[in-house]
C-alpha positions in Angstrom: 0.1 -0.4 -0.3 2.6 2.4 0.8 5.0 1.4 -2.4 1.4 2.5 -4.2 1.0 5.5 -2.4 4.6 6.6 -2.9 4.0 5.3 -6.8 1.3 7.2 -7.2 3.6 10.6 -5.8 6.2 9.7 -7.8 4.3 10.2 -11.8 2.2 13.2 -9.9 5.5 14.7 -10.2 6.5 13.8 -13.4 3.3 15.0 -15.1 3.5 18.8 -13.3 7.6 18.5 -13.7 6.2 17.7 -17.8 3.3 19.7 -18.3 5.5 22.6 -16.7 8.1 21.9 -19.6 5.8 21.9 -22.6 4.4 24.6 -21.9 0.7 22.8 -20.5 1.1 24.5 -17.3 2.1 28.1 -16.3 4.3 28.3 -13.2 3.9 31.6 -11.4 6.5 33.3 -9.9 5.5 34.3 -6.2 3.5 31.3 -3.7 0.1 31.2 -4.0 0.1 32.1 0.0 2.4 34.6 1.5 3.0 36.0 -2.4 7.3 35.5 -1.5 8.9 35.5 -5.2 11.3 32.3 -3.7 11.4 28.8 -5.8 8.0 27.0 -5.0 7.3 23.6 -5.2 4.1 22.9 -6.5 2.0 21.1 -3.5 -0.8 18.2 -4.9 -3.6 18.2 -2.7 -5.3 15.4 -4.5 -3.1 12.9 -5.9 -5.9 11.7 -8.3 -5.4 15.0 -9.9 -2.0 15.5 -10.6 -2.1 18.8 -12.4 -4.7 20.4 -10.2 -2.0 22.0 -8.1 -0.8 25.0 -5.3 1.6 26.4 -5.6 3.9 27.0 -2.8 7.6 27.9 -1.4 9.2 26.3 1.0 8.3 27.3 4.1 4.6 27.5 3.4 4.4 24.5 2.1 5.8 23.1 5.4 2.7 24.8 6.9 0.5 23.4 5.2 2.1 19.6 5.5 2.5 20.4 10.4 -0.8 22.1 9.7 -2.4 19.0 7.7 -0.5 16.2 10.5 -1.8 18.1 13.4 -5.4 17.9 12.1 -4.6 14.6 11.0 -3.7 13.8 15.1 -6.4 16.2 16.5 -8.9 14.7 14.8 -10.9 11.6 13.4 -12.8 13.8 9.6 -13.6 12.8 5.8 -10.7 13.7 4.6 -11.8 15.6 1.7 -13.8 18.2 4.1 -9.8 19.0 5.5 -8.5 18.9 1.8 -10.9 21.1 0.4 -11.1 23.1 4.2 -7.5 24.2 4.4 -6.5 24.2 0.5 -9.1 27.2 0.0 -7.6 28.5 3.5 -4.7 28.8 1.9 -6.1 29.9 -2.2 -7.8 32.2 -0.4 -4.4 33.8 1.4 -6.9 33.4 4.8 -4.9 32.1 8.0 -6.3 29.5 9.8 -6.0 29.7 13.7 -6.8 28.6 16.9 -8.0 25.2 15.3 -9.7 23.0 17.6 -9.5 19.4 18.6 -13.1 19.2 16.4 -11.1 21.3 13.0 -14.4 22.0 11.1 -17.4 21.4 13.2 
């Protein structure tokens, strides 16, 4: 199971690299969250949609994963709800504060 997940992640990364090189997907110059002009990472909210990514700097990418780990650790939730809520917040340049143990309610 872990090997399959890693393979799916690897294929998604390759698809992004190809799409950017081929001009099929435009890589922005600014982080989608903080707006900085650092080197960007393609974050996949859902590996089933390999070309649907959020472009984040390394700092924001780490924050996103740290937040997601905290949510998964503290809450038993539908993963799609978590991903949609966090991604919507990132895309709107919002800030998530005061996450409770039952977030989102």
